[in-house]
N, C-alpha and C positions, 0 to 999 in steps of 0.2 A: 504493500500500500504506500509506504514511504517512497519507494522507488518510482511508483506511478506519479506521485505528487511532484517529486523532483524533476521527473522527465517532462511532465506537462508544463511545469514552470520554465524549464529550459526551452521547450518548443515555443511557448508564449514569447519569451525574450527574443528568440530568433525571428518570430513573425513580426514583432514590434520593430526590430532593427531593419528588417526587410522593407516594411511599409514606410518607415521613415526615410530610408535611402531612396525608395522609388517615388514617394510623394513629396518629400521635403517636410521639415519640421512644422511649418505653419499650416500646410494642408492637412497633415496628420492631426494637428491640434484642433482644427475646425471639425474634422470627422469625430474626434473624441468628444468635443463640446456638443455636437449634435446628438450623440449617443447619451450623454449625461442629461441633455434637455428632454429627450424622449422618456428616459427612465424617471426623471423627476416629475414630468407631466403625468405619467401613469400613477406615480405615488400620490400626487395631488388629487387625482380623480378618485383613487381608492380611499383616500382620507375623507373626501366629501361624502362618499357613499357610506362609509363607516359612521360618520357623524349622523347622517339621516337614519341609519339603522338604530343607533342609540337614542335618537329623538323619538322614533316611532314605536319600536318594539316594547320598551318598558311600559308605555301607556297601554298598549294592547294587552300585554301580559297581566298587569295589575287589574285592568278592567275585567278580564276574563275570569280571574280567580277571586273577584269580589274585594280587592284591596285598593280601591280607588283612593282611599284616604292616605295612601303612601305617595301619591303623585306629587304633593307639595314638597316632599323631601327627596325627590330624585337628584337634585344637585348634591346632597349629602351622600347619596348612594354612589353617584358618579365619582366623587372624590375618594370614597372608601375603596371603590373598585380600582381606581388608579393606584392607590397606595398598595393594595393587595397585589396587583400586577408587578409593581416595582420591587416589592420585598420578596415575593414568592417566585414569580416567573423570572425576573431579571436579577434576583439576588442582591438587590440594593445598589447595583451598578448603574446609576442613573443620574444625569445632571440635566437641568432644564434651563431655558433662557438663552438668549443670544450672547450674553456676556461670556458664557462658557464656550460658545463657538469662537469668539474672539480670542479667548484664552487658548483654545486648541491651535489657532493660527499662530499666536505669538509664542507660546511656550511648548507646544507639542508638534512643531513642524507640520502643521496642517493635517495631522493624522487623526481623523475623526473615526471613532470605533464603528464598525459595521453594525453592531447591535442597536445603534441609535435609530436605525430605520424602522425596525419592528417596534421597539419600545415606545417611540414617539407616536407612531401610527395608532397604537392601541390605547395608550394612556390619554392622549389628547382627544381622541374620538369619544372615549368614555366621559371625560371631564366636560367638554364643551357640548357634546350631544345630549347629555343629561341635565344641562342647565347651568354648568359652571360659568361664572361671569368672566370669561377670557376669550381669546381669539385663537385661530388656527395658524397664524402667520409664523410665529416662532417655531412651532413644531415642524411645519413644512419646510422652513428654511434649514433647520437642522437635518431633516431627512434628505433634502436635496444636497446639502453640503456633504453629508456622509456618503451619498452616492458618488458625487464628484471626487471626493478624497479617495475612496476605495477603488474607483475606476483608475485613477492616476497611480495608485499603489500597485494595482494588478498589472498595469502597463509599465511599471518600473520607471516612472517619470520623476524628474528631480523636484526639489522643494518648490521652486518658483512656479513650475507648471502645475504641480499638485495644488498649490494655493489658488491658481487661476481656475482650475477645474472645480475646486471647492466653491469658488465664487460663482461659477457657471451654474452649479447646482442650486445655490441660494437664489440667484436671479430667476432661474427656471421655476423654483417653488413659488416665489412671489408672483411671477407672471401667470402661473397656472391657477393660483388660488383666487386672483383678482381679475384674470384676463387682461393683464396690463404689462405687456412686454417691455416698454420703455422704462416704466417705473421699476421693474425688476432689475434692469441693468443699472439704473441710477442708485437703487438701494444697495446693490453689491459694491458699487464704487464708493458711496458715501459712508457706509457703515462698516464694511469688512476689509476692503483692499487697502493696504497701507500705501502702495504706490501703483500707479496705473500708467501704462503707455498706450499710445493710439492704437497700436496693433492688437492690444489686449481686448479692445472693445469688440473686435470681430467675433471671437469665440463666445463672449458674453451675449452678444446680440443673437447669434445662431442658437445658443442654448435657450435663451429667453423666448425667442420667436417660435421655435419648434415646440416648446412646452405649451405656449399659449394656443397654438393651432391644435395640438392634440387634445388639450383640455376642452377647448371650445367644441371640437368635433364630438367628443365623448360625453361632455357635460355642458350643454349650451345654456345660455342665459347670462344677462348682465346684472351686476350687483345692484346698481341704481340707474334710474332713468331720470334725467333732468331736462325739463322742457322750459327754456328761458329765451327771452327776446334780447338778452344781453344785460349790460349794466349801465348805470348813469353816473355822470360826473359828480352830481350833487351827493352821491352816496360815498364818495372817497373819504370824507372825514369820519364817517361811521365805520368804514372798513378799518381805518387806523385805530379807532377805539376797540374794534373787535380784535385786531392784532395784539394790542396791549393786554386786553383781557385774556386772550389765549396764552400769552407768555406767562402771565401770573398764575393761571390755572395749571399750566404745564409744570411750573415750579411746585405747586401744591401736590400735583400727582407724583412727581419724582420723590419728594420728601416723604409724603404719606406712604408710598409703596414700601420703602425700606423701614420706616418706623413701625408699620403694622406687621410686616413680615418678621421683624426682630421680635415683636411681642409674641406672635403665634409660635415663633421658633423656640421660645422658652419651654414649650411642651416637648420633651425629648422623646416620648413614646409615640411612634408614628401614627398608630391607630387612634390614640387619645387626641393627638393634634388634629387629625383629620375629622374626628367627631366634633371637637370644639369649633374649629373653623367652619365646618360644614353646617352646623346648627346656626351659627351667626349668619352665614350666607343665606340659609333658607329663611330666616326671620327677615333679613333685608329684602329678599325677593318677595316675600309675602306682603310686606308693607309697600314695596315699590316694584310691581311686576315687570316694568321695562328693564330692570337689572338682570333679568333672566337671559342666560346665554350671551351670544355676541351682541345682541341688541339691534341687528340690522333691520329686523322687521319693523321696529319702532321708527327707524329712520325712513324707511319706505312709506310708512303711514303718514309721516309728517310731510314728505315730498308730495304725497297725493292730496294733501290738504286735510287729512283726518286728524287734526291736532287735538280735538277734545276727546278722542278715543283714549288718550292717556288718563283721563279721569274716570273711565268706566270701572266701577267697583273700587274706586280709590278711597282710602281712609282720610284723605286730606281735602276732600271736597266740602269744606264746612265754612268757607269764607263768605258765602252768599253770592259773591261776584265770580262768575265762571272763569273770566279771563284772569282775575287775580289768583284764583285757585290753580289755574294752569301754570302761571308764572311761579307759584310756590312749589308745585310739583317738579317743574323743570329745574329749579334751583336745587331741590333735594336730590334729584337724579345726578346733576353735575357734582354735587358734594359727595354722594355715596357710591358712585360707580367705581371709583378707584379703590374704595374701601372693600367693596364686594370682590373686585379683582384680586386685591392683596390677600384676602382670606381664601379665595379659590386657589391661588398659586402657593401661598405660604403654608397652607394646611396639607399640601400633598398633591393637589390637582396639577394638571399640565396644560399649558396654554401660553398665549403671548399677550403683550401689552398694546400691539398695534390696533386690534379691533376695539378695545376699550378706549383708546385714544381717539379713533375715528368717531366712535359713538359719542364720547364726551364732547368732542369738537362740534358735532352736528347739533347736539342739544344746546351748547353754548351759543352757537351762531343763531339758532332759532329763538333762544331766550332773549338775546340782545335785540333782535329785530322786533320781537313781540313786545318787549319792554318799551322801546321807543314808540311803538304804535299805541300802546296802552296809555302812556304818558302824554300822548298827543304831540310829540316832538316832530315825528316824521313817519311817513308810510314807506316802508322798505320792502323789497322782494324777499320774503321769508326763506324761500327755497335757495336763493343765491347765498344768503348769509349762512344757512345751514351747511351748504356744501363747502364754502370757503372756511368756515369754522373747523371743519374736519382737517383741512390742510394745516391750519394754524396750530392746533393741539399736537398733531403728529410731528410737525416741525420742531415744536418746543420740547416735546418729550424725548424724541430720538436725536435731536440736534441734526436733523437731516432735511433742510428746507426744500431741496430739489426733489427728493423723494415725495414729500408732501404735495408739492405743486403738481408733479406729473402723475402721481397715483390718482389724485382726485380728478384731474382733467381726463384721465383715461376711463376710470370706472363710472364717471357720470356721462361719458359719451361725447366729449368735445372740449375745445379750448376757448370757448366763448368767454369764460371768466378768468382768463389767464392773468390779466393785470391785477384784479382784486386778489387772486390767489398769491401772486408774487408779493403784494403789499403785506398781506396778513401773515403769510409764512415767514417772510423776512423779519418783520417786527417781533413775532412770537419767538423766533429763533434767537434774535439779538437779546431780548429781555431775559429769556431763559438761560442763555449762555453767560450773560453778564453776571447774573446773580448766582448761577450754579454752573461752573465751567464744564462739568462732566455731564454727558447724556445719561439716560437711565441705564444704558448698558455699561458704559465706562465707569459709572459710579460703583456698580457692583464689583468691577475689577479694582478700582481704587480702594475699596474697603478691604480688599485682599492684599493691598500693598503694591498693586501694579498700576503705575501711572505713566502717562506719556506726555512729554513736553511738546512734541510736534509729531507730524506724520513721518518725517525723516528719522526721528529717533525711534518711532515704533518699528520702522523697517529695520533699523540697526539692531534693535533688541531681538527681533525675530531671528536674525542671522547670527547672534552671538550667544555663546555659552559662557558662564562665569568661569568655568574650569579652564577655558582656552586662554583667559587673560592672566592666569596665575603665573608668576615668575618664581622659580624654585632654586635658582643658582646663587643662593646666599650661604655664606659660611656661618654655621651655627656655633654657639659657644655655650658651655655649661656654666651655671651661675657661680660655681666654685673654682673655675679656672682663673688663672692670674692674668694680670695685664701683659706679662711677657708672652703668654700663649696667645693672647688676643693680637698682639703685635705681629706674631708670625702669620696669623690668618689674614691680617691686613695686607701683608706683603704678597699673599697668594691670590688676591682678588682685586678687581677694579671697583667693587661695590663700596659704598661708604656707609652701609647700614648692616648691622649684625644682630640677628635674632638671638635672644638668650633663652635656651630651651632646657628644661630640667629632665630628670631621668624618666618621668612619665610622658615625655614628649610634649609637654604643655609649654606654651609661650608665656614666659613670666616677665619679660622685659625686652627692651631694644637699646642697643648702643650705636650711636652714630659717631663719626669722626669729630664732629663739632663738640660732642660730649667729653671727649678725652684729649682734645688738642693740647691743652695746657699740661696735663699730667704726663703726656707722652714725652715731654722734654726732660722729665726728671727720671733718669734711668734707675735711680736708687729705689723708686717705688714700684718697679716692675714686678717684683716677687711678693710685694706686700699687699697691694690693692687687688681685690678679687672682682670678678665681673658683676656680682650682685650689688656691690657697693657703688658702682658708677652707672648702672643701667637705669633707663627711664621706664618707669612702670605706667606712665600716663599715655598709653597707646590705644589706637582704635583697632578693633578686629571684627570680622564677620564670619559666620559659618559658610561652608562651601555651597549650601543650598539656598543662600540668601538671594532674593530677587535683585537683578542687576539695577533696577530703578532705585532700590534702597542704597546700593553701593554708590551710585551717582549722586544721590541726595547727601550722603555722608561727606563725599569729597567737596560738594558745594557748600554745605553748612559749616563744616569744620575747617575748611581751607587747608587741607593737608594734601600731600603728594603721594603718600604710600599708605596702604591699608593691609593689615595682616589678615590672613585667611586660615581658618581652622576647620578641621573635620571631626565633629564630635569631641571637641576640646583639644585635639592634637594639632600641633603646628603643621601647616602645609606649605605656605609661601606668602608672597605679597602681590597685591595688585597696585599698579601705579597709575596715576592720572594720565601720564603721557602714553602709557600702553593702551588705555581705553581710547584716547584720541587717535592714535595710530591705527587701531582696529576700526574705528569709525570711518576714517579716510579710506582704508583698504576695502571695506564692505561697500561703501558708497561708490568707489571707483569701479568695483566689480559689477555692481548693479547697473551702472550706466554703460559699461562695456558690453554687457551680455543681456541687453533688453530683449524681451520676447517679441 
């Protein structure tokens, strides 16, 4: 069996080399991206069908056996089922969210485990299909990225090409789930790819377009239909107000997400956590039914003009004035959607933040237009503000304004509102980024100590292992050795730094030539002074598994040139600021010399 596996791998390598030699690297890459796009499109169609299965079958099942009273707790059941799958079927080997995908790109050489395809298909379908207040975008992006990464691995492609095919899979996922090929490409570029060249757009476009075509052929239908005659100049000031409001709400969503997930995370037992979070979610949905699921049906109703349908069976229709009651309910939905999403994901469900962002943006835009109308300030096109608000919140939460603009333009069927979309998305992005420099995805990484000062630095960090930067050619000295023995080591090396290492191989101090310059002139002290008497114990050190961002922060804050490295307490060597700079230059030069 092992022989057959090795032999098949050898044959695959020969076939890949043959195709590359015949077709050329770029043509081969286009074919590979087409393959990734088709597979990701099929995965998206399968995910949509699984979601509809979980939406439909539990209702039929509970009705047939006379347990209709369980229907309001289906979101809790969906979360518990997700947790059960994670812990029993997938043995707890599961990570959710696009922050983890960025981590795989940056820290794991774009090597996304193959198991993510099945695990995210099942858990997200169960969570969202049964009413969890989240979206399918993050799971399908992870599924598509896993497909792209594993196709590249199977084809024995290098890191850069593997990252590109991973991005092709993510673009294809977004394209298929929304039928929006341009937005899929832009999402991959804005959110995932650290560096992009013009020629890299071709595989991304091929993967995204093929996925959209396949998805539309197998699963037709557009998410939203917007019928509008355009926009008017007099509405520009109100779009500016909407952009500012979207930016502030985006900040609220980012901060609330982590605050609430931290709270629910205090429950260490997974099933207890799922139960507590699921019950809170069910209560929220019971009080505010539009919080159920992705919320797109509510957006469709608002676009159709069925605004007062939000008050059907509402517990908040007590203000006497139906318009005031509607505004009150809309405000509650804006406030509580992110809370419902946080409990869905934090308690063990699987899903994404893009759908909640779109939903919250739609409600925000509609609320503002309705408020201006109610106050008698101005009559605005409610549908236009609803659509533009979606782009605003998405841009602010993801820090991806181009994705917000083009995604909304595509899913609503045209570019009529492109100028208002640009105004609102840009303002929301600016305000959100000004007060909170990290997006919702990079915030999760920053909380784990992974920060990026720039896109160039992100690329550098992807290409660099801390171990590669360690210099080990230093002459070590024992704390009890004399100055005479130290002077002999000085003569044997060009280094001006000497680590003092004890019998347990622990670094206890550092001696530099500056420390001993004066005493070196007094030969009478050579056999009297010992190393531990002149060593400097105020040194900085890091463990070998320390994040490289932390290392760079230490150099920057402490204004030092050398940093000691240890491995489980044992001395390994030093990292110098100059070595990091040289590595940065070499990586950057290689990247520009070998562009795809």
